[in-house]
C-alpha positions as a printed Julia matrix, in Angstrom:
342×3 Matrix{Float64}:
   0.24  -26.89  51.42
  -2.44  -25.01  53.3
  -2.88  -24.06  56.95
  -5.45  -26.03  58.98
  -8.61  -23.99  59.5
 -10.84  -23.94  62.6
 -13.52  -26.65  62.52
 -16.88  -25.87  60.95
 -19.92  -25.39  63.15
 -23.69  -25.88  62.83
 -23.92  -22.16  62.16
 -21.75  -22.48  59.05
 -24.07  -25.15  57.68
 -27.23  -23.27  58.66
 -26.03  -20.13  56.88
 -25.1   -22.1   53.76
 -28.45  -23.9   53.72
 -30.42  -20.79  54.79
 -32.13  -22.57  57.69
 -31.85  -22.44  61.47
 -29.18  -24.27  63.46
 -31.98  -26.3   65.09
 -33.13  -27.49  61.66
 -29.6   -28.49  60.73
 -29.29  -30.42  63.99
 -32.56  -32.25  63.34
 -31.56  -33.21  59.83
 -28.11  -34.47  60.81
 -29.52  -36.45  63.72
 -32.34  -37.7   61.46
 -34.9   -36.49  63.96
 -37.8   -34.06  63.9
 -40.33  -33.08  61.25
 -38.33  -31.58  58.38
 -39.48  -31.38  54.77
 -37.64  -33.44  52.19
 -36.58  -30.32  50.29
 -35.08  -28.76  53.42
 -33.4   -32.01  54.4
 -31.72  -32.33  51.0
 -30.62  -28.68  51.1
 -29.0   -29.17  54.52
 -27.28  -32.43  53.52
 -25.97  -30.87  50.3
 -24.62  -27.84  52.18
 -22.97  -30.05  54.82
 -21.31  -32.22  52.15
 -20.15  -29.23  50.12
 -18.58  -27.6   53.18
 -17.11  -30.84  54.48
 -19.03  -30.62  57.77
 -19.01  -33.7   60.04
 -21.19  -33.8   63.19
 -19.3   -33.78  66.48
 -20.4   -36.81  68.52
 -18.52  -35.62  71.61
 -19.72  -32.01  71.55
 -19.93  -30.66  75.06
 -18.34  -33.75  76.57
 -14.75  -32.61  76.57
 -13.28  -29.16  76.94
 -10.71  -29.9   74.25
 -13.36  -31.25  71.86
 -10.93  -34.01  70.95
 -10.43  -37.6   72.01
  -7.06  -39.32  72.37
  -7.52  -41.31  69.19
  -5.66  -41.1   65.9
  -7.69  -42.12  62.86
  -5.53  -44.24  60.54
  -7.25  -44.73  57.18
  -5.59  -47.21  54.83
  -6.71  -49.31  51.84
  -6.07  -52.79  53.2
  -4.44  -55.0   55.81
  -4.47  -58.09  53.57
  -1.04  -57.51  52.02
   2.38  -56.98  53.6
   2.56  -53.23  53.01
   0.31  -51.56  55.56
   0.89  -53.83  58.6
   4.48  -52.55  58.65
   3.24  -48.95  58.41
   0.93  -49.67  61.35
   3.86  -51.07  63.32
   5.73  -47.8   62.87
   2.69  -45.77  63.9
   2.07  -47.93  66.98
   5.72  -47.79  68.09
   5.57  -44.0   68.3
   2.06  -43.59  69.67
   2.54  -46.12  72.46
   4.92  -43.6   74.05
   2.05  -41.08  74.17
  -1.55  -41.01  75.39
  -2.77  -41.42  71.81
  -4.24  -44.64  70.41
  -4.56  -45.52  66.69
  -7.94  -46.6   65.32
  -7.89  -48.17  61.86
 -10.38  -47.78  59.02
 -10.1   -49.73  55.75
 -11.19  -48.34  52.38
 -10.49  -51.18  49.94
  -9.05  -48.56  47.53
 -12.62  -47.27  46.98
 -13.18  -43.48  47.19
 -16.79  -43.89  48.3
 -15.73  -46.21  51.13
 -13.03  -43.72  52.14
 -15.71  -41.0   52.41
 -17.83  -43.19  54.68
 -14.92  -44.22  56.93
 -13.64  -40.65  57.14
 -17.1   -39.3   58.0
 -17.54  -41.73  60.88
 -14.03  -41.27  62.26
 -14.06  -37.48  62.08
 -17.4   -37.41  63.9
 -15.53  -38.55  67.02
 -13.07  -35.65  66.71
  -9.79  -37.6   66.87
  -6.57  -35.83  67.73
  -5.25  -36.45  64.24
  -5.76  -38.26  60.95
  -3.2   -40.39  59.11
  -4.53  -41.29  55.68
  -2.96  -43.18  52.8
  -2.44  -41.42  49.5
  -2.92  -37.94  48.1
  -5.89  -38.7   45.85
  -9.28  -38.32  47.51
 -12.81  -37.44  46.44
 -13.94  -33.81  46.66
 -16.11  -34.72  49.66
 -13.22  -36.37  51.51
 -10.9   -33.44  50.83
 -13.57  -31.03  52.07
 -14.03  -33.01  55.29
 -10.28  -33.15  55.95
  -9.78  -29.44  55.27
 -12.76  -28.4   57.38
 -12.02  -30.68  60.35
  -9.53  -28.41  62.11
  -7.63  -31.61  62.95
  -3.98  -32.31  62.03
  -3.83  -34.45  58.88
  -0.85  -36.44  57.59
  -1.15  -38.1   54.2
   1.26  -41.0   53.85
   3.02  -43.24  51.32
   3.23  -40.75  48.45
   4.67  -37.24  47.93
   3.85  -36.84  44.22
   1.0   -34.35  44.49
  -0.53  -31.57  46.56
  -1.2   -32.52  50.19
  -4.01  -31.16  52.34
  -1.75  -30.61  55.34
   1.43  -32.57  56.11
   2.74  -35.47  54.05
   5.22  -38.32  54.59
   6.21  -40.77  51.88
   8.33  -41.47  48.85
   8.13  -40.36  45.24
   6.7   -43.38  43.47
   7.33  -41.79  40.09
  11.01  -41.41  40.99
  11.06  -44.99  42.34
   9.87  -46.28  38.96
  12.48  -44.19  37.17
  15.29  -45.43  39.39
  14.37  -49.09  38.87
  14.2   -48.6   35.11
  17.64  -46.97  35.14
  19.1   -49.89  37.15
  17.62  -52.39  34.68
  18.99  -50.47  31.7
  22.46  -50.21  33.29
  22.45  -53.99  33.69
  22.04  -54.37  29.92
  18.4   -55.49  29.66
  16.41  -54.13  26.71
  13.3   -56.31  26.13
  11.28  -55.44  29.21
   7.8   -56.46  30.3
   5.68  -55.04  33.14
   3.19  -56.99  35.28
   1.05  -55.28  37.9
  -2.24  -54.51  39.55
  -5.01  -52.64  37.72
  -4.31  -48.99  38.35
  -7.39  -46.74  38.19
  -7.53  -46.74  42.0
  -3.96  -47.8   42.88
  -2.43  -44.39  42.27
   0.99  -45.24  43.68
   1.39  -48.24  41.36
   0.27  -46.03  38.47
   2.91  -43.41  39.28
   5.65  -46.06  39.46
   4.52  -47.38  36.07
   4.58  -43.87  34.62
   8.04  -43.16  36.01
   9.27  -46.52  34.76
   8.02  -46.01  31.2
   9.3   -42.41  31.14
  12.82  -43.58  32.02
  12.68  -46.32  29.39
  11.53  -43.84  26.76
  14.32  -41.43  27.69
  16.78  -44.26  26.99
  15.1   -45.0   23.66
  13.49  -48.24  24.88
   9.86  -49.14  24.29
   8.19  -51.49  26.77
   7.8   -54.84  25.02
   4.65  -56.0   26.85
   2.53  -55.3   29.92
  -0.31  -56.97  31.81
  -2.55  -56.06  34.76
  -4.66  -58.04  37.23
  -7.07  -57.52  40.11
  -8.1   -59.83  42.93
  -7.01  -63.35  43.76
  -3.76  -64.74  45.13
  -0.82  -62.51  44.21
   1.58  -65.48  44.08
  -0.72  -67.43  41.76
  -1.36  -64.38  39.59
   2.38  -63.8   39.33
   2.9   -67.35  38.08
   0.01  -67.22  35.62
   0.85  -63.77  34.24
   4.53  -64.6   33.86
   3.78  -67.77  31.91
   1.3   -65.94  29.66
   3.6   -62.99  28.99
   6.61  -65.14  28.11
   4.43  -67.12  25.73
   3.16  -63.93  24.09
   6.6   -62.27  23.86
   9.29  -64.93  23.73
  12.31  -62.61  23.54
  11.72  -60.78  26.85
  14.84  -60.48  28.96
  13.39  -58.67  31.99
  10.14  -58.64  33.97
   9.29  -55.76  36.31
   6.46  -56.42  38.78
   4.46  -53.74  40.59
   4.92  -55.6   43.89
   7.09  -58.31  45.4
   4.31  -60.86  45.87
   3.49  -61.25  42.18
   7.22  -61.02  41.52
   7.75  -64.0   43.83
   5.15  -65.96  41.86
   6.99  -65.15  38.65
  10.32  -66.13  40.17
   9.02  -69.52  41.33
   7.55  -70.2   37.89
  10.81  -69.38  36.1
  12.83  -71.5   38.52
  10.52  -74.45  37.84
  11.13  -73.94  34.11
  14.92  -73.95  34.71
  15.25  -70.47  33.21
  18.66  -68.86  33.7
  18.04  -66.03  36.21
  19.31  -63.32  35.85
  21.27  -64.33  32.72
  18.42  -65.01  30.3
  15.6   -63.29  32.22
  15.95  -60.79  35.06
  13.22  -59.84  37.53
  12.46  -57.09  40.01
   9.56  -56.21  42.3
   8.72  -53.42  44.7
   8.19  -53.07  48.47
  11.12  -54.98  50.0
   8.88  -57.53  51.73
  10.94  -59.39  54.36
   8.62  -62.41  54.18
  10.24  -63.29  50.84
  13.78  -63.44  52.25
  13.39  -67.23  52.51
  12.97  -67.76  48.75
  15.67  -69.83  46.98
  16.73  -66.63  45.2
  16.45  -63.09  46.53
  14.2   -60.98  44.32
  15.55  -57.59  43.25
  13.33  -54.96  44.84
  13.07  -51.48  46.28
  12.36  -50.66  49.92
   9.27  -48.46  50.23
  10.32  -47.1   53.68
   7.06  -48.34  55.2
   8.19  -48.57  58.82
   9.81  -45.14  58.73
   6.76  -43.61  57.06
   4.6   -44.87  59.93
   7.03  -43.56  62.55
   7.39  -40.13  60.95
   3.65  -39.69  60.45
   2.84  -40.65  64.03
   5.58  -38.32  65.27
   4.02  -35.39  63.42
   0.58  -36.14  64.87
   1.98  -36.57  68.39
   3.8   -33.24  68.15
   0.72  -31.44  66.88
  -1.45  -32.98  69.61
   0.56  -31.11  72.23
  -0.3   -27.78  70.6
  -3.51  -25.93  71.47
  -6.36  -27.06  69.22
  -6.86  -23.53  67.94
  -3.21  -22.91  67.18
  -1.94  -23.15  63.64
   1.1   -25.21  62.75
   2.99  -25.11  59.48
   2.5   -28.2   57.3
   5.5   -30.51  56.98
   6.68  -32.43  53.91
   8.93  -35.44  54.52
  10.18  -37.22  51.39
  12.07  -40.42  52.17
  14.5   -42.04  49.73
  13.97  -45.75  48.96
  16.91  -48.01  48.13
  17.26  -50.67  45.44
  18.35  -54.17  46.46
  19.74  -56.03  43.43
  19.33  -59.45  45.02
  19.95  -62.49  42.81
  17.61  -61.59  39.95
  19.19  -58.42  38.56
  22.66  -58.58  36.99
  25.33  -56.76  38.98
  26.88  -53.79  37.16
C-alpha cells in the first residue's frame, strides 16, 4: 500500500506536455485556438499522469467538497444496496454526503464516472474492487484524496481497503461441501472476465477441490437476464448433461434460489440426493420454503468500515499523510436446509 500524494496541478501537466499552463487550461476546458497536435499531447499527458481538472478551484479554501464519491458496479442486485446502507449509516453522523456512480462492471465506464466525480474534489472515494484500468489507477493515485477500495482484499490496493478474501471464501465453501460427503460437484455462475470477485471465488473453490483430489464435474456461466430464471434454466440443463451430480454451487444466492425452486418442483431430495449452496447471504430469500446454504459477504459491515475510514481521514488536514489501512472481514457459512449437516 502506498501513501497518498499531493494532488497534481496544471503545472505538472504543462511540464509533461511541454506547453504553458494557459494552453493546458484551454485544452481541458475545450476553449481557445489550440492546434490538434498540441491538444492531443496535452490530453495524453493528463491521462498518463492521472490529472483531473478541479471544478471548484478557488471556490473553497480546503479545495474539497463535503461529498464522498461511491463508485459501484450496480444497484440492480441485492449486494450493493446493503453496502450503501452501511455507508449512509456512518456518514449521516457527519457533514459528509455520499454520491453514487454506477459502472456496470465496465472499466471504460468506471474511468468516465471517476473522472467526473474527482473533478469536484470530493472528500473521499469509496470504490468497489481492486481491479481498475491504468487510467483509473492513475487518477486515484494522483487525486490526493483518501481512497477506500471495498469488497475484496485479494490484491494490491491503491490506498486503504475493506473487504473479504473471495478466494478464501470459495475455498471454505468447497471444504464444507467435501466434509458433508459430496463428490460430484457442478458450478453455475456469472461470466467472469469483469466480475473479478466471482472469478476469485471460483478459483478458490476449484483449488480446494483439487487439493482434495476432486475434479469439478461440470460448470456453466451466464450473463444478463433474470437471475432466478437463469438459475432454473441452468440447473435443468446441467442436471440433464451430468446426471450423477450430487451438489450444485452457485456464484450468488439469486441463481441458487432459481435452482432450488426448480429442484423442489421436480421433487428432488434436497440435500440427500442433491445439495446446493450460493453466496451473499441475501435476506430477501429467507422466505423460501427451504433455506439455501450460503455465505455472508459482510456487506453492511464493509460499508460501515469504509465510511468510517473516510470520515476519519476527512478530519485530517488535506495535505497531511495518513497510513493506509487494510481491514479483512471474515464471512460465515450458513448451512441452511440444502447442505447436509456434518
